Every structure is written in C-alpha cells, then in structure tokens.
C-alpha positions in Angstrom: 0.1 0.0 0.0 1.2 3.4 -0.8 1.2 6.7 1.3 -0.3 9.6 -0.6 -0.1 13.3 0.5 -2.7 15.6 -1.1 -3.5 19.1 -0.7 -7.1 20.6 -0.6 -9.2 17.4 0.0 -12.4 19.0 1.1 -14.0 19.1 -2.4 -13.6 19.0 -6.1 -10.4 17.3 -7.6 -8.8 16.8 -4.2 -11.7 15.0 -2.7 -12.2 12.7 -5.7 -8.4 11.9 -5.8 -8.5 11.0 -2.0 -11.4 8.9 -2.3 -9.7 7.1 -5.2 -6.6 6.3 -3.2 -8.6 5.5 -0.1 -10.8 3.2 -2.1 -7.7 1.2 -3.2 -6.5 0.8 0.5 -3.8 3.3 0.7 -3.1 5.9 3.4 -4.0 9.4 2.6 -2.6 12.6 4.4 -4.9 15.2 3.2 -4.8 19.0 4.0 -8.0 21.0 5.0 -8.3 24.3 6.1 -11.3 23.2 8.4 -11.2 19.8 9.8 -15.1 19.7 10.0 -15.3 19.8 6.1 -13.6 16.4 6.0 -15.4 14.8 8.9 -17.6 12.5 6.9 -14.6 11.4 5.0 -12.5 10.7 8.1 -15.6 9.0 9.5 -15.8 6.7 6.5 -12.0 5.8 6.3 -10.8 6.1 9.9 -7.2 5.6 10.3 -6.5 5.3 6.6 -7.0 9.1 6.3 -4.8 11.5 8.1 -6.2 15.0 8.3 -3.8 17.9 8.2 -5.2 21.1 9.2 -3.3 23.7 7.1 -4.3 27.1 5.3 -1.6 27.2 2.4 -2.0 30.7 2.6 0.0 30.7 5.9 3.2 29.4 4.8 4.4 28.5 8.4 1.5 26.1 8.6 3.2 24.0 5.8 6.1 23.4 8.0 3.7 21.4 10.5 3.7 18.5 7.9 7.0 17.3 9.6 4.9 17.0 12.8 2.2 15.2 11.2 4.4 12.7 9.6 6.4 12.1 12.8 3.3 11.7 14.9 1.9 9.0 12.5 5.2 7.2 12.2 5.4 8.0 8.4 9.0 8.2 7.2 8.3 8.3 3.5 5.6 9.2 0.8 5.0 7.5 -2.3 2.8 10.4 -4.0 2.5 14.1 -3.5 -0.5 15.6 -5.1 -0.3 19.4 -5.0 -4.1 20.0 -5.7 -5.2 23.0 -3.6 -5.8 26.1 -5.5 -7.9 29.3 -5.8 -9.3 31.5 -8.5 -10.5 35.0 -8.2 -11.9 36.1 -11.6 -12.1 39.6 -12.7 -10.3 42.1 -14.8 -6.7 42.5 -13.4 -7.3 46.3 -13.6 -9.7 46.1 -10.8 -8.4 43.1 -8.7 -7.7 43.8 -5.1 -3.9 43.2 -4.6 -4.6 41.0 -1.7 -6.5 38.6 -4.0 -3.6 38.6 -6.4 -1.2 37.7 -3.5 -3.6 34.9 -2.1 -3.6 33.3 -5.6 -0.1 33.4 -6.1 0.7 32.1 -2.6 -1.7 29.2 -2.7 -1.4 28.3 -6.4 2.4 28.7 -6.8 4.5 29.6 -3.5 2.7 26.7 -1.4 3.3 24.3 -4.2 7.0 25.0 -4.3 7.5 25.0 -0.5 5.7 21.8 0.1 7.4 20.1 -2.8 10.8 21.3 -1.4 9.9 19.8 1.8 8.4 16.4 0.6 11.3 15.6 -1.9 13.4 13.9 1.0 10.4 11.9 1.9 9.8 10.7 -1.9 13.3 9.8 -2.5 13.3 6.4 -0.8 10.3 5.3 -2.6 11.2 7.0 -6.1 7.8 8.4 -5.8 5.7 10.8 -7.9 4.7 14.4 -7.7 1.5 15.4 -9.4 1.0 19.1 -9.7 -2.6 19.9 -10.6 -2.5 22.6 -13.2 -5.1 23.8 -15.7 -5.6 24.5 -19.4 -5.0 28.1 -18.2 -1.5 27.1 -17.6 -0.8 26.8 -21.2 -3.1 29.7 -22.5 -4.7 32.9 -21.4 -8.2 33.3 -20.4 -10.0 36.8 -20.0 -10.7 37.8 -16.3 -8.4 35.0 -15.2 -5.1 36.7 -15.8 -3.7 36.1 -12.4 -4.9 32.6 -12.2 -3.4 31.9 -15.6 -0.1 33.3 -14.5 -0.1 31.1 -11.3 -0.7 28.1 -13.4 1.9 29.0 -16.0 4.2 29.2 -13.1 3.3 25.7 -12.1 3.6 24.4 -15.4 7.3 26.0 -15.6 8.1 24.6 -12.2 6.8 21.1 -13.1 9.0 20.9 -16.3 12.1 22.1 -14.4 11.5 19.7 -11.3 10.8 16.9 -13.8 14.4 17.2 -15.0 16.0 17.5 -11.6 14.0 14.7 -10.1 15.0 12.3 -12.7 18.3 11.7 -10.7 16.4 10.4 -7.7 13.9 8.3 -9.9 11.1 10.6 -8.9 8.3 11.3 -11.7 6.8 14.6 -12.0 3.7 15.4 -13.8 
C-alpha cells in the first residue's frame, strides 16, 4: 500500500483523488483548512485518512507537515498531489492586490514550498509528484489573468522539477 499526501481534499478534484486512493486501500494524508469539512470522509475511512489542518496561505503552517508525519510514524511518501488552488476572476485592472497575493501564494509558492519539503520523503520510494494545473496554464483566459499566470508558473516549475528529479527516480507530472 502507498502513502499519498494530497492538498485540498475538502472538495472537487482533491476530494475525488483522496477517495480514489482511499478506496484502493492506500493511506492518505489530506490537507484541509477546516477539519469539520472532512469529518464525513474521516468517519468513513478512519485511520486510513490522516487529516492535516493547513491553510496554505499561511506558509508557516506548511512546516507542520513534519510533525504530522512524525506523529503518524510516516518516514516516506509515495505520491505528492499538489491540488489545492484558488481562482478569483475579474479584470486585472480592478482586482484587489490581496486577492492577487492569495492566488500566487496558494497556487505557486505553497506548491513550491511543500514540494521542497517532501522531496526527502519521496526519494526512498522513487515516488511521484503530481502538480494539478489547468488549461489556463498553457493559454490565457480573459478575466483570469492572475490565475493563468499562477498556473503558467506551476507548469514551468513542473517542467524544471521533472528534469531535476530524474536523478532520484522521482516522476513529476
């Protein structure tokens, strides 16, 4: 069985990904901003699901993953899924700068920080890093300029990381 870390498992792609891995018997460490939102999932899967309360906007909370892994006696990870992301649509001209910062922090900086931390946990398993992006990461969409920029950054980061991680046998997609 594998150990999988997924960000943003409260809904959407993150929830579906977590449920897929859990239904196959794997252990999932899932980040949520609010533990209550994942209570049903925790009740269904019990000890197989480890909830990690983390708001990716607060970069210091990402460091808490070390404690979560240590408390659960997890020394290695097979798969990292950087899924959490936010989008605030609107014309760039009128977007509040705090929204821009929040999108870039959640969609880019948090991905980079968590990936950097997790590499040492992935090396022993020659694991996989999956960075969830978007079609917006290869094109442009009106009224989603900042979101598109953040996903372009994830695409570039993933391409560079893929080449760097080859030496460790870690796959990046």
